[in-house]
PDB file as gemmi writes it, atoms N, CA and C in Angstrom:
CRYST1    1.000    1.000    1.000  90.00  90.00  90.00 P 1                      
ATOM      1  N   MET A   1     -21.088 -13.316  12.842  1.00  0.00           N  
ATOM      2  CA  MET A   1     -20.054 -12.769  11.999  1.00  0.00           C  
ATOM      3  C   MET A   1     -20.122 -11.242  11.972  1.00  0.00           C  
ATOM      4  N   LEU A   2     -21.315 -10.705  11.945  1.00  0.00           N  
ATOM      5  CA  LEU A   2     -21.445  -9.248  11.914  1.00  0.00           C  
ATOM      6  C   LEU A   2     -20.877  -8.609  13.179  1.00  0.00           C  
ATOM      7  N   GLU A   3     -21.072  -9.254  14.302  1.00  0.00           N  
ATOM      8  CA  GLU A   3     -20.530  -8.729  15.558  1.00  0.00           C  
ATOM      9  C   GLU A   3     -19.005  -8.707  15.508  1.00  0.00           C  
ATOM     10  N   ALA A   4     -18.411  -9.752  14.971  1.00  0.00           N  
ATOM     11  CA  ALA A   4     -16.956  -9.812  14.850  1.00  0.00           C  
ATOM     12  C   ALA A   4     -16.436  -8.712  13.931  1.00  0.00           C  
ATOM     13  N   ILE A   5     -17.125  -8.474  12.838  1.00  0.00           N  
ATOM     14  CA  ILE A   5     -16.731  -7.417  11.903  1.00  0.00           C  
ATOM     15  C   ILE A   5     -16.815  -6.052  12.585  1.00  0.00           C  
ATOM     16  N   GLU A   6     -17.889  -5.830  13.329  1.00  0.00           N  
ATOM     17  CA  GLU A   6     -18.043  -4.564  14.047  1.00  0.00           C  
ATOM     18  C   GLU A   6     -16.917  -4.360  15.051  1.00  0.00           C  
ATOM     19  N   LYS A   7     -16.540  -5.413  15.755  1.00  0.00           N  
ATOM     20  CA  LYS A   7     -15.451  -5.309  16.728  1.00  0.00           C  
ATOM     21  C   LYS A   7     -14.128  -4.985  16.041  1.00  0.00           C  
ATOM     22  N   ILE A   8     -13.878  -5.581  14.890  1.00  0.00           N  
ATOM     23  CA  ILE A   8     -12.643  -5.278  14.146  1.00  0.00           C  
ATOM     24  C   ILE A   8     -12.611  -3.800  13.782  1.00  0.00           C  
ATOM     25  N   PHE A   9     -13.734  -3.264  13.333  1.00  0.00           N  
ATOM     26  CA  PHE A   9     -13.795  -1.832  13.026  1.00  0.00           C  
ATOM     27  C   PHE A   9     -13.503  -0.996  14.278  1.00  0.00           C  
ATOM     28  N   ILE A  10     -14.047  -1.393  15.402  1.00  0.00           N  
ATOM     29  CA  ILE A  10     -13.816  -0.658  16.650  1.00  0.00           C  
ATOM     30  C   ILE A  10     -12.343  -0.731  17.047  1.00  0.00           C  
ATOM     31  N   TYR A  11     -11.755  -1.928  17.001  1.00  0.00           N  
ATOM     32  CA  TYR A  11     -10.373  -2.115  17.428  1.00  0.00           C  
ATOM     33  C   TYR A  11      -9.376  -1.385  16.536  1.00  0.00           C  
ATOM     34  N   SER A  12      -9.729  -1.161  15.274  1.00  0.00           N  
ATOM     35  CA  SER A  12      -8.783  -0.556  14.333  1.00  0.00           C  
ATOM     36  C   SER A  12      -9.075   0.904  14.004  1.00  0.00           C  
ATOM     37  N   ALA A  13     -10.153   1.443  14.513  1.00  0.00           N  
ATOM     38  CA  ALA A  13     -10.620   2.777  14.114  1.00  0.00           C  
ATOM     39  C   ALA A  13      -9.661   3.914  14.458  1.00  0.00           C  
ATOM     40  N   ASP A  14      -8.958   3.824  15.545  1.00  0.00           N  
ATOM     41  CA  ASP A  14      -8.153   4.946  16.022  1.00  0.00           C  
ATOM     42  C   ASP A  14      -6.734   4.995  15.464  1.00  0.00           C  
ATOM     43  N   PHE A  15      -6.419   4.160  14.525  1.00  0.00           N  
ATOM     44  CA  PHE A  15      -5.044   4.083  14.022  1.00  0.00           C  
ATOM     45  C   PHE A  15      -4.951   4.647  12.619  1.00  0.00           C  
ATOM     46  N   GLU A  16      -3.924   5.442  12.399  1.00  0.00           N  
ATOM     47  CA  GLU A  16      -3.779   6.099  11.100  1.00  0.00           C  
ATOM     48  C   GLU A  16      -3.109   5.221  10.048  1.00  0.00           C  
ATOM     49  N   ASN A  17      -2.429   4.157  10.475  1.00  0.00           N  
ATOM     50  CA  ASN A  17      -1.849   3.229   9.500  1.00  0.00           C  
ATOM     51  C   ASN A  17      -1.667   1.851  10.137  1.00  0.00           C  
ATOM     52  N   GLU A  18      -1.348   0.882   9.300  1.00  0.00           N  
ATOM     53  CA  GLU A  18      -1.270  -0.504   9.767  1.00  0.00           C  
ATOM     54  C   GLU A  18      -0.115  -0.745  10.734  1.00  0.00           C  
ATOM     55  N   GLU A  19       0.970  -0.016  10.578  1.00  0.00           N  
ATOM     56  CA  GLU A  19       2.112  -0.215  11.478  1.00  0.00           C  
ATOM     57  C   GLU A  19       1.768   0.213  12.904  1.00  0.00           C  
ATOM     58  N   LYS A  20       1.116   1.349  13.035  1.00  0.00           N  
ATOM     59  CA  LYS A  20       0.708   1.803  14.368  1.00  0.00           C  
ATOM     60  C   LYS A  20      -0.326   0.858  14.972  1.00  0.00           C  
ATOM     61  N   PHE A  21      -1.202   0.343  14.141  1.00  0.00           N  
ATOM     62  CA  PHE A  21      -2.192  -0.642  14.610  1.00  0.00           C  
ATOM     63  C   PHE A  21      -1.491  -1.900  15.106  1.00  0.00           C  
ATOM     64  N   TYR A  22      -0.499  -2.365  14.344  1.00  0.00           N  
ATOM     65  CA  TYR A  22       0.229  -3.588  14.689  1.00  0.00           C  
ATOM     66  C   TYR A  22       1.006  -3.427  15.997  1.00  0.00           C  
ATOM     67  N   LEU A  23       1.614  -2.294  16.206  1.00  0.00           N  
ATOM     68  CA  LEU A  23       2.494  -2.098  17.350  1.00  0.00           C  
ATOM     69  C   LEU A  23       1.784  -1.607  18.613  1.00  0.00           C  
ATOM     70  N   ALA A  24       0.566  -1.135  18.488  1.00  0.00           N  
ATOM     71  CA  ALA A  24      -0.137  -0.554  19.639  1.00  0.00           C  
ATOM     72  C   ALA A  24      -0.468  -1.592  20.705  1.00  0.00           C  
ATOM     73  N   ASN A  25      -0.429  -1.162  21.944  1.00  0.00           N  
ATOM     74  CA  ASN A  25      -0.858  -1.990  23.091  1.00  0.00           C  
ATOM     75  C   ASN A  25      -0.231  -3.379  23.097  1.00  0.00           C  
ATOM     76  N   LYS A  26       1.045  -3.431  22.754  1.00  0.00           N  
ATOM     77  CA  LYS A  26       1.754  -4.723  22.690  1.00  0.00           C  
ATOM     78  C   LYS A  26       1.005  -5.703  21.790  1.00  0.00           C  
ATOM     79  N   GLN A  27       0.488  -5.202  20.696  1.00  0.00           N  
ATOM     80  CA  GLN A  27      -0.235  -5.959  19.667  1.00  0.00           C  
ATOM     81  C   GLN A  27      -1.594  -6.484  20.125  1.00  0.00           C  
ATOM     82  N   LEU A  28      -2.116  -5.945  21.197  1.00  0.00           N  
ATOM     83  CA  LEU A  28      -3.401  -6.411  21.718  1.00  0.00           C  
ATOM     84  C   LEU A  28      -4.527  -6.244  20.703  1.00  0.00           C  
ATOM     85  N   ASN A  29      -4.672  -5.057  20.139  1.00  0.00           N  
ATOM     86  CA  ASN A  29      -5.739  -4.824  19.156  1.00  0.00           C  
ATOM     87  C   ASN A  29      -5.525  -5.683  17.910  1.00  0.00           C  
ATOM     88  N   PHE A  30      -4.278  -5.777  17.467  1.00  0.00           N  
ATOM     89  CA  PHE A  30      -3.970  -6.571  16.280  1.00  0.00           C  
ATOM     90  C   PHE A  30      -4.322  -8.039  16.501  1.00  0.00           C  
ATOM     91  N   ASN A  31      -3.876  -8.601  17.609  1.00  0.00           N  
ATOM     92  CA  ASN A  31      -4.143 -10.015  17.882  1.00  0.00           C  
ATOM     93  C   ASN A  31      -5.631 -10.288  18.055  1.00  0.00           C  
ATOM     94  N   ALA A  32      -6.334  -9.372  18.685  1.00  0.00           N  
ATOM     95  CA  ALA A  32      -7.785  -9.539  18.831  1.00  0.00           C  
ATOM     96  C   ALA A  32      -8.445  -9.556  17.460  1.00  0.00           C  
ATOM     97  N   SER A  33      -8.015  -8.665  16.581  1.00  0.00           N  
ATOM     98  CA  SER A  33      -8.588  -8.602  15.231  1.00  0.00           C  
ATOM     99  C   SER A  33      -8.275  -9.851  14.428  1.00  0.00           C  
ATOM    100  N   VAL A  34      -7.050 -10.343  14.541  1.00  0.00           N  
ATOM    101  CA  VAL A  34      -6.676 -11.572  13.825  1.00  0.00           C  
ATOM    102  C   VAL A  34      -7.542 -12.738  14.296  1.00  0.00           C  
ATOM    103  N   ASN A  35      -7.735 -12.852  15.598  1.00  0.00           N  
ATOM    104  CA  ASN A  35      -8.574 -13.936  16.120  1.00  0.00           C  
ATOM    105  C   ASN A  35     -10.016 -13.815  15.642  1.00  0.00           C  
ATOM    106  N   LEU A  36     -10.511 -12.594  15.543  1.00  0.00           N  
ATOM    107  CA  LEU A  36     -11.866 -12.403  15.023  1.00  0.00           C  
ATOM    108  C   LEU A  36     -11.944 -12.784  13.546  1.00  0.00           C  
ATOM    109  N   LEU A  37     -10.911 -12.457  12.775  1.00  0.00           N  
ATOM    110  CA  LEU A  37     -10.888 -12.861  11.362  1.00  0.00           C  
ATOM    111  C   LEU A  37     -10.869 -14.378  11.220  1.00  0.00           C  
ATOM    112  N   ILE A  38     -10.143 -15.051  12.093  1.00  0.00           N  
ATOM    113  CA  ILE A  38     -10.133 -16.522  12.091  1.00  0.00           C  
ATOM    114  C   ILE A  38     -11.522 -17.052  12.412  1.00  0.00           C  
ATOM    115  N   ALA A  39     -12.179 -16.460  13.396  1.00  0.00           N  
ATOM    116  CA  ALA A  39     -13.538 -16.888  13.763  1.00  0.00           C  
ATOM    117  C   ALA A  39     -14.501 -16.678  12.601  1.00  0.00           C  
ATOM    118  N   ILE A  40     -14.365 -15.558  11.896  1.00  0.00           N  
ATOM    119  CA  ILE A  40     -15.214 -15.301  10.727  1.00  0.00           C  
ATOM    120  C   ILE A  40     -14.989 -16.376   9.673  1.00  0.00           C  
ATOM    121  N   GLY A  41     -13.745 -16.730   9.433  1.00  0.00           N  
ATOM    122  CA  GLY A  41     -13.429 -17.774   8.457  1.00  0.00           C  
ATOM    123  C   GLY A  41     -14.019 -19.116   8.838  1.00  0.00           C  
ATOM    124  N   GLU A  42     -13.939 -19.456  10.113  1.00  0.00           N  
ATOM    125  CA  GLU A  42     -14.501 -20.725  10.580  1.00  0.00           C  
ATOM    126  C   GLU A  42     -16.020 -20.744  10.437  1.00  0.00           C  
ATOM    127  N   GLU A  43     -16.668 -19.646  10.780  1.00  0.00           N  
ATOM    128  CA  GLU A  43     -18.121 -19.574  10.652  1.00  0.00           C  
ATOM    129  C   GLU A  43     -18.545 -19.601   9.186  1.00  0.00           C  
ATOM    130  N   ASN A  44     -17.738 -19.007   8.332  1.00  0.00           N  
ATOM    131  CA  ASN A  44     -18.034 -18.997   6.898  1.00  0.00           C  
ATOM    132  C   ASN A  44     -18.086 -20.408   6.325  1.00  0.00           C  
ATOM    133  N   LYS A  45     -17.281 -21.306   6.874  1.00  0.00           N  
ATOM    134  CA  LYS A  45     -17.275 -22.699   6.411  1.00  0.00           C  
ATOM    135  C   LYS A  45     -18.610 -23.396   6.668  1.00  0.00           C  
ATOM    136  N   LYS A  46     -19.351 -22.902   7.662  1.00  0.00           N  
ATOM    137  CA  LYS A  46     -20.615 -23.529   8.045  1.00  0.00           C  
ATOM    138  C   LYS A  46     -21.793 -23.073   7.198  1.00  0.00           C  
ATOM    139  N   ILE A  47     -21.600 -22.027   6.408  1.00  0.00           N  
ATOM    140  CA  ILE A  47     -22.691 -21.513   5.587  1.00  0.00           C  
ATOM    141  C   ILE A  47     -22.897 -22.427   4.388  1.00  0.00           C  
ATOM    142  N   ASN A  48     -24.126 -22.774   4.139  1.00  0.00           N  
ATOM    143  CA  ASN A  48     -24.488 -23.640   3.026  1.00  0.00           C  
ATOM    144  C   ASN A  48     -24.008 -23.032   1.707  1.00  0.00           C  
ATOM    145  N   GLU A  49     -23.396 -23.850   0.845  1.00  0.00           N  
ATOM    146  CA  GLU A  49     -22.864 -23.379  -0.438  1.00  0.00           C  
ATOM    147  C   GLU A  49     -23.949 -22.752  -1.310  1.00  0.00           C  
ATOM    148  N   GLU A  50     -25.151 -23.306  -1.254  1.00  0.00           N  
ATOM    149  CA  GLU A  50     -26.266 -22.763  -2.027  1.00  0.00           C  
ATOM    150  C   GLU A  50     -26.571 -21.327  -1.615  1.00  0.00           C  
ATOM    151  N   LEU A  51     -26.501 -21.086  -0.324  1.00  0.00           N  
ATOM    152  CA  LEU A  51     -26.757 -19.745   0.195  1.00  0.00           C  
ATOM    153  C   LEU A  51     -25.634 -18.780  -0.213  1.00  0.00           C  
ATOM    154  N   LYS A  52     -24.399 -19.252  -0.208  1.00  0.00           N  
ATOM    155  CA  LYS A  52     -23.260 -18.412  -0.578  1.00  0.00           C  
ATOM    156  C   LYS A  52     -23.358 -17.909  -2.027  1.00  0.00           C  
ATOM    157  N   THR A  53     -23.894 -18.739  -2.899  1.00  0.00           N  
ATOM    158  CA  THR A  53     -23.941 -18.378  -4.326  1.00  0.00           C  
ATOM    159  C   THR A  53     -25.287 -17.809  -4.766  1.00  0.00           C  
ATOM    160  N   SER A  54     -26.229 -17.762  -3.846  1.00  0.00           N  
ATOM    161  CA  SER A  54     -27.564 -17.258  -4.179  1.00  0.00           C  
ATOM    162  C   SER A  54     -27.530 -15.738  -4.372  1.00  0.00           C  
ATOM    163  N   SER A  55     -28.269 -15.279  -5.347  1.00  0.00           N  
ATOM    164  CA  SER A  55     -28.369 -13.833  -5.575  1.00  0.00           C  
ATOM    165  C   SER A  55     -29.608 -13.250  -4.894  1.00  0.00           C  
ATOM    166  N   LYS A  56     -30.436 -14.112  -4.330  1.00  0.00           N  
ATOM    167  CA  LYS A  56     -31.667 -13.679  -3.683  1.00  0.00           C  
ATOM    168  C   LYS A  56     -31.456 -13.558  -2.183  1.00  0.00           C  
ATOM    169  N   ILE A  57     -31.739 -12.386  -1.665  1.00  0.00           N  
ATOM    170  CA  ILE A  57     -31.633 -12.152  -0.215  1.00  0.00           C  
ATOM    171  C   ILE A  57     -33.011 -11.756   0.291  1.00  0.00           C  
ATOM    172  N   ASN A  58     -33.479 -12.456   1.316  1.00  0.00           N  
ATOM    173  CA  ASN A  58     -34.798 -12.170   1.895  1.00  0.00           C  
ATOM    174  C   ASN A  58     -34.675 -11.257   3.080  1.00  0.00           C  
TER     175      ASN A  58                                                      
END                                                                             
């Protein structure tokens, strides 16, 4: 998940607003970011609920 988040930051870093991000490169960066967000959501479903609500991080 962290790798996907880092890639989203990379893909969106050079744009001054969301419209330019959406329209750039025939939406290549936008679509890549959307797919990464979907992957993050899918991976999030696999995390144990106990871990999600835990306040203790090792």
